[in-house]
Structure formats: structure tokens, C-alpha cells
PQR file with spaces between the fields and no chain letter, atoms N, CA, C, O and H, PARSE charges and radii, in Angstrom:
ATOM       1  N    UNK     1      14.124   -7.783   -0.576 -0.4000 1.5000
ATOM       2  CA   UNK     1      14.033   -7.603    0.857 -0.0000 2.0000
ATOM       3  C    UNK     1      12.601   -7.891    1.306  0.5500 1.7000
ATOM       4  O    UNK     1      11.656   -7.271    0.818 -0.5500 1.4000
ATOM       5  N    UNK     2      12.449   -8.811    2.215 -0.4000 1.5000
ATOM       6  CA   UNK     2      11.129   -9.092    2.764 -0.0000 2.0000
ATOM       7  C    UNK     2      10.939   -8.318    4.048  0.5500 1.7000
ATOM       8  O    UNK     2      11.870   -8.145    4.834 -0.5500 1.4000
ATOM       9  H    UNK     2      13.217   -9.315    2.611  0.4000 1.0000
ATOM      10  N    UNK     3       9.721   -7.855    4.246 -0.4000 1.5000
ATOM      11  CA   UNK     3       9.395   -7.076    5.435 -0.0000 2.0000
ATOM      12  C    UNK     3       8.048   -7.560    5.943  0.5500 1.7000
ATOM      13  O    UNK     3       7.110   -7.698    5.158 -0.5500 1.4000
ATOM      14  H    UNK     3       8.965   -7.996    3.607  0.4000 1.0000
ATOM      15  N    UNK     4       7.935   -7.815    7.210 -0.4000 1.5000
ATOM      16  CA   UNK     4       6.660   -8.202    7.805 -0.0000 2.0000
ATOM      17  C    UNK     4       5.966   -6.972    8.362  0.5500 1.7000
ATOM      18  O    UNK     4       6.497   -6.276    9.228 -0.5500 1.4000
ATOM      19  H    UNK     4       8.698   -7.703    7.847  0.4000 1.0000
ATOM      20  N    UNK     5       4.770   -6.717    7.851 -0.4000 1.5000
ATOM      21  CA   UNK     5       3.964   -5.599    8.307 -0.0000 2.0000
ATOM      22  C    UNK     5       2.607   -6.122    8.742  0.5500 1.7000
ATOM      23  O    UNK     5       2.254   -7.264    8.446 -0.5500 1.4000
ATOM      24  H    UNK     5       4.339   -7.282    7.148  0.4000 1.0000
ATOM      25  N    UNK     6       1.849   -5.297    9.438 -0.4000 1.5000
ATOM      26  CA   UNK     6       0.549   -5.699    9.976 -0.0000 2.0000
ATOM      27  C    UNK     6      -0.574   -5.154    9.111  0.5500 1.7000
ATOM      28  O    UNK     6      -0.665   -3.946    8.892 -0.5500 1.4000
ATOM      29  H    UNK     6       2.136   -4.370    9.678  0.4000 1.0000
ATOM      30  N    UNK     7      -1.428   -6.043    8.619 -0.4000 1.5000
ATOM      31  CA   UNK     7      -2.577   -5.655    7.817 -0.0000 2.0000
ATOM      32  C    UNK     7      -3.783   -5.527    8.749  0.5500 1.7000
ATOM      33  O    UNK     7      -4.109   -6.454    9.490 -0.5500 1.4000
ATOM      34  H    UNK     7      -1.353   -7.025    8.797  0.4000 1.0000
ATOM      35  N    UNK     8      -4.436   -4.371    8.701 -0.4000 1.5000
ATOM      36  CA   UNK     8      -5.684   -4.146    9.435 -0.0000 2.0000
ATOM      37  C    UNK     8      -6.788   -4.176    8.386  0.5500 1.7000
ATOM      38  O    UNK     8      -6.697   -3.461    7.388 -0.5500 1.4000
ATOM      39  H    UNK     8      -4.171   -3.618    8.099  0.4000 1.0000
ATOM      40  N    UNK     9      -7.825   -4.979    8.584 -0.4000 1.5000
ATOM      41  CA   UNK     9      -8.837   -5.110    7.542 -0.0000 2.0000
ATOM      42  C    UNK     9     -10.223   -5.317    8.127  0.5500 1.7000
ATOM      43  O    UNK     9     -10.383   -5.748    9.269 -0.5500 1.4000
ATOM      44  H    UNK     9      -7.899   -5.559    9.395  0.4000 1.0000
ATOM      45  N    UNK    10     -11.232   -4.994    7.303 -0.4000 1.5000
ATOM      46  CA   UNK    10     -12.628   -5.153    7.689 -0.0000 2.0000
ATOM      47  C    UNK    10     -13.471   -5.287    6.431  0.5500 1.7000
ATOM      48  O    UNK    10     -13.026   -4.943    5.335 -0.5500 1.4000
ATOM      49  H    UNK    10     -11.102   -4.644    6.375  0.4000 1.0000
ATOM      50  N    UNK    11     -14.665   -5.777    6.589 -0.4000 1.5000
ATOM      51  CA   UNK    11     -15.576   -6.008    5.471 -0.0000 2.0000
ATOM      52  C    UNK    11     -16.620   -4.899    5.423  0.5500 1.7000
ATOM      53  O    UNK    11     -17.287   -4.617    6.418 -0.5500 1.4000
ATOM      54  H    UNK    11     -15.026   -6.056    7.479  0.4000 1.0000
ATOM      55  N    UNK    12     -16.754   -4.273    4.252 -0.4000 1.5000
ATOM      56  CA   UNK    12     -17.842   -3.312    4.036 -0.0000 2.0000
ATOM      57  C    UNK    12     -18.968   -4.063    3.334  0.5500 1.7000
ATOM      58  O    UNK    12     -18.945   -5.291    3.259 -0.5500 1.4000
ATOM      59  H    UNK    12     -16.212   -4.503    3.444  0.4000 1.0000
ATOM      60  N    UNK    13     -19.941   -3.336    2.824 -0.4000 1.5000
ATOM      61  CA   UNK    13     -21.058   -3.985    2.129 -0.0000 2.0000
ATOM      62  C    UNK    13     -20.599   -4.761    0.897  0.5500 1.7000
ATOM      63  O    UNK    13     -21.107   -5.850    0.628 -0.5500 1.4000
ATOM      64  H    UNK    13     -19.959   -2.338    2.885  0.4000 1.0000
ATOM      65  N    UNK    14     -19.639   -4.210    0.145 -0.4000 1.5000
ATOM      66  CA   UNK    14     -19.230   -4.823   -1.114 -0.0000 2.0000
ATOM      67  C    UNK    14     -17.782   -5.307   -1.144  0.5500 1.7000
ATOM      68  O    UNK    14     -17.472   -6.255   -1.864 -0.5500 1.4000
ATOM      69  H    UNK    14     -19.227   -3.326    0.363  0.4000 1.0000
ATOM      70  N    UNK    15     -16.899   -4.683   -0.386 -0.4000 1.5000
ATOM      71  CA   UNK    15     -15.474   -4.963   -0.495 -0.0000 2.0000
ATOM      72  C    UNK    15     -14.832   -5.212    0.861  0.5500 1.7000
ATOM      73  O    UNK    15     -15.379   -4.862    1.907 -0.5500 1.4000
ATOM      74  H    UNK    15     -17.152   -3.912    0.199  0.4000 1.0000
ATOM      75  N    UNK    16     -13.661   -5.825    0.812 -0.4000 1.5000
ATOM      76  CA   UNK    16     -12.766   -5.869    1.958 -0.0000 2.0000
ATOM      77  C    UNK    16     -11.925   -4.605    1.888  0.5500 1.7000
ATOM      78  O    UNK    16     -11.406   -4.273    0.823 -0.5500 1.4000
ATOM      79  H    UNK    16     -13.217   -6.110   -0.037  0.4000 1.0000
ATOM      80  N    UNK    17     -11.782   -3.902    2.986 -0.4000 1.5000
ATOM      81  CA   UNK    17     -10.982   -2.684    3.065 -0.0000 2.0000
ATOM      82  C    UNK    17      -9.833   -2.928    4.026  0.5500 1.7000
ATOM      83  O    UNK    17      -9.968   -3.688    4.985 -0.5500 1.4000
ATOM      84  H    UNK    17     -12.204   -4.171    3.851  0.4000 1.0000
ATOM      85  N    UNK    18      -8.710   -2.287    3.772 -0.4000 1.5000
ATOM      86  CA   UNK    18      -7.593   -2.508    4.668 -0.0000 2.0000
ATOM      87  C    UNK    18      -6.532   -1.435    4.603  0.5500 1.7000
ATOM      88  O    UNK    18      -6.457   -0.649    3.659 -0.5500 1.4000
ATOM      89  H    UNK    18      -8.600   -1.669    2.993  0.4000 1.0000
ATOM      90  N    UNK    19      -5.709   -1.430    5.648 -0.4000 1.5000
ATOM      91  CA   UNK    19      -4.578   -0.512    5.790 -0.0000 2.0000
ATOM      92  C    UNK    19      -3.384   -1.311    6.275  0.5500 1.7000
ATOM      93  O    UNK    19      -3.523   -2.436    6.755 -0.5500 1.4000
ATOM      94  H    UNK    19      -5.770   -2.069    6.415  0.4000 1.0000
ATOM      95  N    UNK    20      -2.216   -0.717    6.143 -0.4000 1.5000
ATOM      96  CA   UNK    20      -1.015   -1.264    6.760 -0.0000 2.0000
ATOM      97  C    UNK    20      -0.781   -0.473    8.034  0.5500 1.7000
ATOM      98  O    UNK    20      -0.612    0.746    7.993 -0.5500 1.4000
ATOM      99  H    UNK    20      -2.103    0.196    5.753  0.4000 1.0000
ATOM     100  N    UNK    21      -0.772   -1.157    9.154 -0.4000 1.5000
ATOM     101  CA   UNK    21      -0.687   -0.495   10.465 -0.0000 2.0000
ATOM     102  C    UNK    21       0.537    0.404   10.573  0.5500 1.7000
ATOM     103  O    UNK    21       0.452    1.507   11.113 -0.5500 1.4000
ATOM     104  H    UNK    21      -0.910   -2.146    9.188  0.4000 1.0000
ATOM     105  N    UNK    22       1.664   -0.054   10.068 -0.4000 1.5000
ATOM     106  CA   UNK    22       2.909    0.710   10.172 -0.0000 2.0000
ATOM     107  C    UNK    22       2.954    1.883    9.190  0.5500 1.7000
ATOM     108  O    UNK    22       3.790    2.775    9.342 -0.5500 1.4000
ATOM     109  H    UNK    22       1.734   -0.950    9.629  0.4000 1.0000
ATOM     110  N    UNK    23       2.086    1.899    8.201 -0.4000 1.5000
ATOM     111  CA   UNK    23       2.001    2.977    7.202 -0.0000 2.0000
ATOM     112  C    UNK    23       0.529    3.297    6.989  0.5500 1.7000
ATOM     113  O    UNK    23      -0.015    2.936    5.945 -0.5500 1.4000
ATOM     114  H    UNK    23       1.408    1.175    8.077  0.4000 1.0000
ATOM     115  N    UNK    24      -0.140    3.957    7.924 -0.4000 1.5000
ATOM     116  CA   UNK    24      -1.590    4.140    7.854 -0.0000 2.0000
ATOM     117  C    UNK    24      -2.066    4.943    6.653  0.5500 1.7000
ATOM     118  O    UNK    24      -3.257    4.936    6.344 -0.5500 1.4000
ATOM     119  H    UNK    24       0.302    4.251    8.771  0.4000 1.0000
ATOM     120  N    UNK    25      -1.161    5.633    5.972 -0.4000 1.5000
ATOM     121  CA   UNK    25      -1.570    6.366    4.777 -0.0000 2.0000
ATOM     122  C    UNK    25      -1.829    5.427    3.598  0.5500 1.7000
ATOM     123  O    UNK    25      -2.403    5.842    2.591 -0.5500 1.4000
ATOM     124  H    UNK    25      -0.193    5.639    6.224  0.4000 1.0000
ATOM     125  N    UNK    26      -1.413    4.176    3.715 -0.4000 1.5000
ATOM     126  CA   UNK    26      -1.655    3.187    2.668 -0.0000 2.0000
ATOM     127  C    UNK    26      -2.960    2.465    2.973  0.5500 1.7000
ATOM     128  O    UNK    26      -3.079    1.754    3.971 -0.5500 1.4000
ATOM     129  H    UNK    26      -0.947    3.839    4.533  0.4000 1.0000
ATOM     130  N    UNK    27      -3.942    2.664    2.088 -0.4000 1.5000
ATOM     131  CA   UNK    27      -5.250    2.025    2.255 -0.0000 2.0000
ATOM     132  C    UNK    27      -5.752    1.601    0.890  0.5500 1.7000
ATOM     133  O    UNK    27      -5.551    2.314   -0.093 -0.5500 1.4000
ATOM     134  H    UNK    27      -3.846    3.242    1.277  0.4000 1.0000
ATOM     135  N    UNK    28      -6.404    0.449    0.815 -0.4000 1.5000
ATOM     136  CA   UNK    28      -6.949   -0.027   -0.443 -0.0000 2.0000
ATOM     137  C    UNK    28      -8.107   -0.978   -0.178  0.5500 1.7000
ATOM     138  O    UNK    28      -8.531   -1.154    0.964 -0.5500 1.4000
ATOM     139  H    UNK    28      -6.567   -0.131    1.614  0.4000 1.0000
ATOM     140  N    UNK    29      -8.611   -1.588   -1.243 -0.4000 1.5000
ATOM     141  CA   UNK    29      -9.744   -2.497   -1.128 -0.0000 2.0000
ATOM     142  C    UNK    29      -9.543   -3.694   -2.041  0.5500 1.7000
ATOM     143  O    UNK    29      -8.658   -3.694   -2.897 -0.5500 1.4000
ATOM     144  H    UNK    29      -8.267   -1.445   -2.171  0.4000 1.0000
ATOM     145  N    UNK    30     -10.367   -4.709   -1.852 -0.4000 1.5000
ATOM     146  CA   UNK    30     -10.345   -5.883   -2.709 -0.0000 2.0000
ATOM     147  C    UNK    30     -11.677   -6.598   -2.640  0.5500 1.7000
ATOM     148  O    UNK    30     -12.399   -6.495   -1.649 -0.5500 1.4000
ATOM     149  H    UNK    30     -11.086   -4.709   -1.157  0.4000 1.0000
ATOM     150  N    UNK    31     -12.002   -7.334   -3.713 -0.4000 1.5000
ATOM     151  CA   UNK    31     -13.253   -8.100   -3.712 -0.0000 2.0000
ATOM     152  C    UNK    31     -13.161   -9.287   -2.769  0.5500 1.7000
ATOM     153  O    UNK    31     -14.171   -9.730   -2.221 -0.5500 1.4000
ATOM     154  H    UNK    31     -11.414   -7.418   -4.518  0.4000 1.0000
ATOM     155  N    UNK    32     -11.946   -9.806   -2.578 -0.4000 1.5000
ATOM     156  CA   UNK    32     -11.706  -10.909   -1.656 -0.0000 2.0000
ATOM     157  C    UNK    32     -10.601  -10.495   -0.691  0.5500 1.7000
ATOM     158  O    UNK    32      -9.898   -9.511   -0.921 -0.5500 1.4000
ATOM     159  H    UNK    32     -11.126   -9.447   -3.023  0.4000 1.0000
ATOM     160  N    UNK    33     -10.458  -11.245    0.376 -0.4000 1.5000
ATOM     161  CA   UNK    33      -9.390  -10.965    1.333 -0.0000 2.0000
ATOM     162  C    UNK    33      -8.019  -11.141    0.683  0.5500 1.7000
ATOM     163  O    UNK    33      -7.097  -10.372    0.954 -0.5500 1.4000
ATOM     164  H    UNK    33     -11.029  -12.044    0.563  0.4000 1.0000
ATOM     165  N    UNK    34      -7.886  -12.157   -0.179 -0.4000 1.5000
ATOM     166  CA   UNK    34      -6.618  -12.391   -0.883 -0.0000 2.0000
ATOM     167  C    UNK    34      -6.299  -11.224   -1.820  0.5500 1.7000
ATOM     168  O    UNK    34      -5.150  -10.792   -1.901 -0.5500 1.4000
ATOM     169  H    UNK    34      -8.635  -12.782   -0.399  0.4000 1.0000
ATOM     170  N    UNK    35      -7.310  -10.714   -2.528 -0.4000 1.5000
ATOM     171  CA   UNK    35      -7.101   -9.574   -3.421 -0.0000 2.0000
ATOM     172  C    UNK    35      -6.708   -8.334   -2.623  0.5500 1.7000
ATOM     173  O    UNK    35      -5.840   -7.572   -3.050 -0.5500 1.4000
ATOM     174  H    UNK    35      -8.244  -11.065   -2.462  0.4000 1.0000
ATOM     175  N    UNK    36      -7.333   -8.130   -1.480 -0.4000 1.5000
ATOM     176  CA   UNK    36      -6.970   -7.003   -0.618 -0.0000 2.0000
ATOM     177  C    UNK    36      -5.506   -7.092   -0.207  0.5500 1.7000
ATOM     178  O    UNK    36      -4.779   -6.100   -0.265 -0.5500 1.4000
ATOM     179  H    UNK    36      -8.038   -8.749   -1.134  0.4000 1.0000
ATOM     180  N    UNK    37      -5.077   -8.275    0.205 -0.4000 1.5000
ATOM     181  CA   UNK    37      -3.682   -8.446    0.620 -0.0000 2.0000
ATOM     182  C    UNK    37      -2.726   -8.126   -0.527  0.5500 1.7000
ATOM     183  O    UNK    37      -1.723   -7.443   -0.318 -0.5500 1.4000
ATOM     184  H    UNK    37      -5.667   -9.081    0.252  0.4000 1.0000
ATOM     185  N    UNK    38      -3.019   -8.606   -1.725 -0.4000 1.5000
ATOM     186  CA   UNK    38      -2.173   -8.311   -2.885 -0.0000 2.0000
ATOM     187  C    UNK    38      -2.169   -6.821   -3.202  0.5500 1.7000
ATOM     188  O    UNK    38      -1.122   -6.254   -3.514 -0.5500 1.4000
ATOM     189  H    UNK    38      -3.833   -9.161   -1.894  0.4000 1.0000
ATOM     190  N    UNK    39      -3.339   -6.183   -3.121 -0.4000 1.5000
ATOM     191  CA   UNK    39      -3.424   -4.745   -3.382 -0.0000 2.0000
ATOM     192  C    UNK    39      -2.632   -3.942   -2.359  0.5500 1.7000
ATOM     193  O    UNK    39      -2.011   -2.939   -2.710 -0.5500 1.4000
ATOM     194  H    UNK    39      -4.189   -6.643   -2.868  0.4000 1.0000
ATOM     195  N    UNK    40      -2.645   -4.369   -1.103 -0.4000 1.5000
ATOM     196  CA   UNK    40      -1.846   -3.684   -0.074 -0.0000 2.0000
ATOM     197  C    UNK    40      -0.364   -3.852   -0.343  0.5500 1.7000
ATOM     198  O    UNK    40       0.406   -2.907   -0.170 -0.5500 1.4000
ATOM     199  H    UNK    40      -3.150   -5.184   -0.818  0.4000 1.0000
ATOM     200  N    UNK    41       0.046   -5.031   -0.760 -0.4000 1.5000
ATOM     201  CA   UNK    41       1.463   -5.255   -1.099 -0.0000 2.0000
ATOM     202  C    UNK    41       1.881   -4.350   -2.246  0.5500 1.7000
ATOM     203  O    UNK    41       2.941   -3.726   -2.193 -0.5500 1.4000
ATOM     204  H    UNK    41      -0.579   -5.799   -0.899  0.4000 1.0000
ATOM     205  N    UNK    42       1.048   -4.276   -3.291 -0.4000 1.5000
ATOM     206  CA   UNK    42       1.354   -3.418   -4.436 -0.0000 2.0000
ATOM     207  C    UNK    42       1.432   -1.956   -4.020  0.5500 1.7000
ATOM     208  O    UNK    42       2.351   -1.242   -4.420 -0.5500 1.4000
ATOM     209  H    UNK    42       0.187   -4.783   -3.335  0.4000 1.0000
ATOM     210  N    UNK    43       0.470   -1.511   -3.221 -0.4000 1.5000
ATOM     211  CA   UNK    43       0.448   -0.117   -2.768 -0.0000 2.0000
ATOM     212  C    UNK    43       1.689    0.206   -1.942  0.5500 1.7000
ATOM     213  O    UNK    43       2.259    1.289   -2.077 -0.5500 1.4000
ATOM     214  H    UNK    43      -0.277   -2.091   -2.897  0.4000 1.0000
ATOM     215  N    UNK    44       2.110   -0.728   -1.087 -0.4000 1.5000
ATOM     216  CA   UNK    44       3.304   -0.500   -0.275 -0.0000 2.0000
ATOM     217  C    UNK    44       4.534   -0.376   -1.169  0.5500 1.7000
ATOM     218  O    UNK    44       5.359    0.514   -0.964 -0.5500 1.4000
ATOM     219  H    UNK    44       1.647   -1.607   -0.977  0.4000 1.0000
ATOM     220  N    UNK    45       4.664   -1.252   -2.150 -0.4000 1.5000
ATOM     221  CA   UNK    45       5.819   -1.197   -3.047 -0.0000 2.0000
ATOM     222  C    UNK    45       5.868    0.131   -3.796  0.5500 1.7000
ATOM     223  O    UNK    45       6.942    0.704   -3.974 -0.5500 1.4000
ATOM     224  H    UNK    45       3.993   -1.975   -2.317  0.4000 1.0000
ATOM     225  N    UNK    46       4.712    0.621   -4.235 -0.4000 1.5000
ATOM     226  CA   UNK    46       4.683    1.911   -4.923 -0.0000 2.0000
ATOM     227  C    UNK    46       5.072    3.045   -3.982  0.5500 1.7000
ATOM     228  O    UNK    46       5.755    3.988   -4.383 -0.5500 1.4000
ATOM     229  H    UNK    46       3.839    0.156   -4.091  0.4000 1.0000
ATOM     230  N    UNK    47       4.630    2.946   -2.720 -0.4000 1.5000
ATOM     231  CA   UNK    47       4.932    4.012   -1.753 -0.0000 2.0000
ATOM     232  C    UNK    47       6.416    4.075   -1.408  0.5500 1.7000
ATOM     233  O    UNK    47       6.944    5.163   -1.176 -0.5500 1.4000
ATOM     234  H    UNK    47       4.076    2.180   -2.395  0.4000 1.0000
ATOM     235  N    UNK    48       7.089    2.952   -1.370 -0.4000 1.5000
ATOM     236  CA   UNK    48       8.506    2.972   -0.990 -0.0000 2.0000
ATOM     237  C    UNK    48       9.411    3.199   -2.194  0.5500 1.7000
ATOM     238  O    UNK    48      10.635    3.194   -2.061 -0.5500 1.4000
ATOM     239  H    UNK    48       6.660    2.069   -1.559  0.4000 1.0000
ATOM     240  N    UNK    49       8.816    3.397   -3.368 -0.4000 1.5000
ATOM     241  CA   UNK    49       9.549    3.742   -4.579 -0.0000 2.0000
ATOM     242  C    UNK    49      10.635    2.720   -4.912  0.5500 1.7000
ATOM     243  O    UNK    49      11.790    3.071   -5.151 -0.5500 1.4000
ATOM     244  H    UNK    49       7.822    3.401   -3.476  0.4000 1.0000
ATOM     245  N    UNK    50      10.242    1.466   -4.922 -0.4000 1.5000
ATOM     246  CA   UNK    50      11.197    0.391   -5.169 -0.0000 2.0000
ATOM     247  C    UNK    50      11.961    0.553   -6.476  0.5500 1.7000
ATOM     248  O    UNK    50      13.138    0.199   -6.539 -0.5500 1.4000
ATOM     249  H    UNK    50       9.303    1.181   -4.728  0.4000 1.0000
ATOM     250  N    UNK    51      11.336    1.070   -7.505 -0.4000 1.5000
ATOM     251  CA   UNK    51      11.967    1.155   -8.818 -0.0000 2.0000
ATOM     252  C    UNK    51      12.701    2.460   -9.086  0.5500 1.7000
ATOM     253  O    UNK    51      13.154    2.679  -10.209 -0.5500 1.4000
ATOM     254  H    UNK    51      10.380    1.358   -7.454  0.4000 1.0000
ATOM     255  N    UNK    52      12.833    3.321   -8.108 -0.4000 1.5000
ATOM     256  CA   UNK    52      13.513    4.598   -8.299 -0.0000 2.0000
ATOM     257  C    UNK    52      15.023    4.378   -8.216  0.5500 1.7000
ATOM     258  O    UNK    52      15.503    3.803   -7.239 -0.5500 1.4000
ATOM     259  H    UNK    52      12.465    3.143   -7.195  0.4000 1.0000
ATOM     260  N    UNK    53      15.783    4.824   -9.224 -0.4000 1.5000
ATOM     261  CA   UNK    53      17.241    4.628   -9.195 -0.0000 2.0000
ATOM     262  C    UNK    53      17.894    5.519   -8.138  0.5500 1.7000
ATOM     263  O    UNK    53      17.300    6.489   -7.668 -0.5500 1.4000
ATOM     264  H    UNK    53      15.394    5.291  -10.018  0.4000 1.0000
ATOM     265  N    UNK    54      19.126    5.167   -7.777 -0.4000 1.5000
ATOM     266  CA   UNK    54      19.847    5.907   -6.734 -0.0000 2.0000
ATOM     267  C    UNK    54      20.119    7.357   -7.118  0.5500 1.7000
ATOM     268  O    UNK    54      20.241    8.209   -6.239 -0.5500 1.4000
ATOM     269  H    UNK    54      19.608    4.379   -8.158  0.4000 1.0000
ATOM     270  N    UNK    55      20.215    7.651   -8.399 -0.4000 1.5000
ATOM     271  CA   UNK    55      20.545    9.018   -8.828 -0.0000 2.0000
ATOM     272  C    UNK    55      19.289    9.840   -9.147  0.5500 1.7000
ATOM     273  O    UNK    55      19.308   10.677  -10.050 -0.5500 1.4000
ATOM     274  H    UNK    55      20.116    6.958   -9.113  0.4000 1.0000
ATOM     275  N    UNK    56      18.204    9.603   -8.408 -0.4000 1.5000
ATOM     276  CA   UNK    56      16.971   10.354   -8.648 -0.0000 2.0000
ATOM     277  C    UNK    56      17.147   11.810   -8.246  0.5500 1.7000
ATOM     278  O    UNK    56      18.063   12.160   -7.501 -0.5500 1.4000
ATOM     279  H    UNK    56      18.189    8.924   -7.675  0.4000 1.0000
ATOM     280  N    UNK    57      16.258   12.645   -8.748 -0.4000 1.5000
ATOM     281  CA   UNK    57      16.254   14.070   -8.433 -0.0000 2.0000
ATOM     282  C    UNK    57      14.942   14.434   -7.739  0.5500 1.7000
ATOM     283  O    UNK    57      13.958   13.701   -7.835 -0.5500 1.4000
ATOM     284  H    UNK    57      15.514   12.361   -9.352  0.4000 1.0000
ATOM     285  N    UNK    58      14.936   15.535   -7.063 -0.4000 1.5000
ATOM     286  CA   UNK    58      13.732   16.017   -6.380 -0.0000 2.0000
ATOM     287  C    UNK    58      13.404   17.426   -6.868  0.5500 1.7000
ATOM     288  O    UNK    58      14.294   18.210   -7.199 -0.5500 1.4000
ATOM     289  H    UNK    58      15.736   16.130   -6.985  0.4000 1.0000
ATOM     290  N    UNK    59      12.122   17.724   -6.903 -0.4000 1.5000
ATOM     291  CA   UNK    59      11.662   19.061   -7.258 -0.0000 2.0000
ATOM     292  C    UNK    59      10.341   19.296   -6.529  0.5500 1.7000
ATOM     293  O    UNK    59       9.461   18.436   -6.537 -0.5500 1.4000
ATOM     294  H    UNK    59      11.400   17.087   -6.634  0.4000 1.0000
ATOM     295  N    UNK    60      10.210   20.424   -5.920 -0.4000 1.5000
ATOM     296  CA   UNK    60       8.974   20.786   -5.240 -0.0000 2.0000
ATOM     297  C    UNK    60       7.937   21.223   -6.268  0.5500 1.7000
ATOM     298  O    UNK    60       8.230   22.007   -7.171 -0.5500 1.4000
ATOM     299  H    UNK    60      10.926   21.123   -5.913  0.4000 1.0000
ATOM     300  N    UNK    61       6.716   20.702   -6.118 -0.4000 1.5000
ATOM     301  CA   UNK    61       5.639   21.113   -7.011 -0.0000 2.0000
ATOM     302  C    UNK    61       4.437   21.544   -6.186  0.5500 1.7000
ATOM     303  O    UNK    61       4.289   21.135   -5.034 -0.5500 1.4000
ATOM     304  H    UNK    61       6.478   20.065   -5.384  0.4000 1.0000
ATOM     305  N    UNK    62       3.590   22.358   -6.767 -0.4000 1.5000
ATOM     306  CA   UNK    62       2.379   22.817   -6.099 -0.0000 2.0000
ATOM     307  C    UNK    62       1.189   22.116   -6.713  0.5500 1.7000
ATOM     308  O    UNK    62       1.015   22.111   -7.931 -0.5500 1.4000
ATOM     309  H    UNK    62       3.710   22.690   -7.703  0.4000 1.0000
ATOM     310  N    UNK    63       0.374   21.525   -5.865 -0.4000 1.5000
ATOM     311  CA   UNK    63      -0.824   20.823   -6.345 -0.0000 2.0000
ATOM     312  C    UNK    63      -2.059   21.611   -5.992  0.5500 1.7000
ATOM     313  O    UNK    63      -3.172   21.189   -6.309 -0.5500 1.4000
ATOM     314  H    UNK    63       0.515   21.529   -4.875  0.4000 1.0000
């Protein structure tokens, strides 16, 4: 499934930093703009739990 999302990004002293506008809790960095984009894609995939099977279980934990 492809999804179009908006990347918000800016340059710091050493890295490109960015967020996904539709999911502002997802933020990462990259040495290049292309690396930042790939890192944001990876972070989004991890956040949406792409690899979690349908029969997953939930448990509340305290951190």
C-alpha cells in the first residue's frame, strides 16, 4: 500500500532533520536529504507496525 505523506525538513549544523506532518511524533535525521527521506520512510513503517500479524496480543506495561 502506497501512501503520500508530507515531509517537513530543515538543515541543522550537521544533519538534515525532518518530521512527517501527518504523524508529528515521527522525527529523524540524515546526513543527506535522501538519507533523511529514507529514514522517515523506515520510521513510519515501524510506527504503523507493518510486520505485526493479525492475531497479535496487547498488554499494558509500565515504563
